[in-house]
C-alpha positions in Angstrom: 37.9 4.3 -40.2 38.8 2.2 -43.2 38.9 2.6 -46.9 35.5 0.9 -47.1 34.0 3.6 -44.9 35.3 6.5 -47.0 34.3 4.9 -50.4 30.8 4.2 -49.1 30.6 7.7 -47.6 31.4 9.3 -50.9 28.9 7.0 -52.7 26.1 7.8 -50.3 26.8 11.5 -50.6 26.8 11.5 -54.4 24.1 8.9 -55.1 21.5 10.6 -52.9 21.7 13.8 -55.0 22.1 12.0 -58.3 19.0 9.8 -57.9 16.9 12.6 -56.5 17.7 14.9 -59.5 15.4 13.1 -61.9 12.6 15.3 -63.2 9.0 14.2 -62.6 5.5 15.6 -63.0 5.0 16.8 -59.5 7.9 18.1 -57.4 5.9 17.6 -54.1 5.3 13.9 -54.8 9.0 13.5 -55.6 10.1 15.4 -52.5 7.6 13.4 -50.4 9.1 10.2 -51.8 12.7 11.4 -50.9 11.6 12.4 -47.4 9.8 9.1 -46.9 12.8 7.2 -48.0 15.0 9.3 -45.7 12.9 8.7 -42.6 12.2 5.0 -43.3 15.9 4.4 -44.1 17.1 6.2 -41.0 14.7 4.1 -38.8 16.0 0.9 -40.3 19.5 1.7 -39.0 23.0 2.2 -40.2 24.8 0.3 -42.9 28.0 0.1 -41.0 28.9 -3.6 -41.5 30.5 -5.0 -44.6 27.4 -7.0 -45.9 25.1 -4.0 -45.7 27.6 -1.8 -47.6 27.9 -4.3 -50.3 24.1 -4.7 -50.6 23.5 -0.9 -50.6 26.3 -0.3 -53.2 24.9 -3.0 -55.4 21.4 -1.6 -55.2 22.6 1.9 -56.0 24.5 0.6 -59.0 21.5 -1.4 -60.2 19.2 1.6 -59.8 21.6 3.8 -61.7 21.9 1.2 -64.5 18.1 0.9 -64.7 17.7 4.7 -64.8 20.2 4.9 -67.7 18.4 2.2 -69.7 14.8 2.9 -68.8 13.2 6.3 -68.6 10.6 5.3 -66.0 10.6 4.9 -62.3 11.3 8.4 -61.1 9.3 7.7 -57.9 11.3 4.6 -57.1 14.5 6.5 -57.7 13.3 9.2 -55.4 12.6 6.7 -52.7 16.0 5.1 -53.1 17.6 8.6 -53.1 16.0 9.2 -49.7 17.2 5.8 -48.4 20.7 6.6 -49.6 20.5 10.0 -47.9 19.6 8.1 -44.7 22.6 5.9 -45.2 24.7 9.0 -45.5 23.1 10.4 -42.3 24.0 7.1 -40.5 27.6 7.4 -41.8 27.7 11.0 -40.5 26.4 9.7 -37.1 29.3 7.2 -37.0 31.7 10.1 -37.3 30.0 11.8 -34.3 27.5 14.2 -35.9 24.3 14.3 -33.8 21.3 12.6 -35.5 19.1 15.7 -36.2 22.0 17.5 -37.7 23.1 14.5 -39.7 19.5 14.1 -41.1 19.5 17.8 -42.2 23.0 17.6 -43.7 22.1 14.4 -45.6 18.5 15.2 -46.5 18.8 18.8 -47.6 20.9 18.2 -50.8 18.6 15.4 -52.0 15.4 17.3 -51.3 16.8 20.4 -53.0 17.9 18.3 -56.0 14.4 16.8 -56.2 12.7 20.2 -56.0 15.0 21.9 -58.5 14.9 19.1 -61.0 11.1 19.1 -61.0 10.7 22.9 -61.1 13.6 24.0 -63.3 14.4 21.8 -66.4 17.7 23.6 -66.9 18.9 22.5 -63.4 19.8 19.0 -64.5 19.7 18.5 -68.3 19.6 14.9 -69.5 23.3 14.8 -70.5 24.4 15.9 -67.0 22.0 13.5 -65.3 23.3 10.6 -67.5 26.9 11.5 -66.6 26.1 11.7 -62.9 24.4 8.3 -63.2 27.4 6.8 -64.9 29.8 8.2 -62.2 27.4 6.9 -59.5 27.2 3.5 -61.2 31.0 3.3 -61.3 31.3 4.4 -57.7 28.6 1.9 -56.6 30.5 -0.9 -58.3 33.7 0.2 -56.7 32.1 0.4 -53.2 30.5 -3.0 -53.8 33.8 -4.7 -54.4 36.0 -2.7 -52.0 35.1 -4.7 -48.8 36.1 -7.9 -50.6 39.4 -6.5 -51.9 40.3 -5.1 -48.4 39.5 -8.5 -46.8 41.6 -10.3 -49.4 44.4 -7.8 -48.8 44.3 -8.4 -45.1 44.3 -12.2 -45.4 47.2 -12.0 -47.9 49.1 -9.9 -45.5 48.6 -12.4 -42.8 49.7 -15.3 -45.0 52.7 -13.4 -46.1 54.5 -13.6 -42.8 58.2 -14.2 -43.4 59.8 -17.4 -42.2 63.3 -16.9 -40.9 64.2 -20.6 -41.1 63.7 -21.0 -44.9 66.3 -20.3 -47.5 63.9 -18.1 -49.3 63.6 -18.2 -53.0 62.0 -15.2 -54.7 59.4 -15.4 -57.4 59.7 -18.5 -59.5 61.4 -17.9 -62.9 58.6 -19.5 -64.8 56.2 -16.8 -63.4 58.4 -14.0 -64.6 59.0 -15.6 -68.0 55.2 -16.2 -68.5 54.4 -12.6 -67.6 57.1 -11.3 -69.9 55.8 -13.5 -72.7 52.2 -12.4 -72.2 53.3 -8.8 -72.4 55.4 -9.4 -75.5 52.6 -11.3 -77.2 50.1 -8.6 -76.3 52.4 -5.9 -77.7 53.0 -7.8 -81.0 49.2 -8.4 -81.3 48.5 -4.7 -80.8 51.2 -3.8 -83.3 49.8 -6.3 -85.8 46.2 -4.9 -85.5 47.4 -1.4 -86.3 49.1 -2.3 -89.5 
């Protein structure tokens, strides 16, 4: 398992509950939307490869941003919450959890959040929902860029093979001087803005 798996696993676990905890007029319609998203998402298959994780994380981040800006679309958010719970169930399946157990583990928190948000207004006040959406947005953006960062890290490690035949000069002096100059100028600018 890689860093990408763990970041996406945390995102799927958190986002399913966060997006389902949006109050609506009817708790049964919201719960039905979460259940429909869960079943359809699980039938579509796992998001194990890099491209699917990036697309899923980006969609989750966009949904959270839309929910923060607009106050509509609770049903769409519930469908996406079910789909995200299905992605979490698929991730649990990759770890070795049997499919029925994974569906229950992943679906129960989202369904409970949808039920409680619709039946008890004190369950998820607006400020708590907004903070959860912001955290999920940040986690979604992190999960969207993590595969690219890991791939770049791997390619840099492959390119950084040491050559025993070269004399080997370290970092060029101009690079160090430029970095030090940028830090010094930034410090002077910060000091100047405070005065």
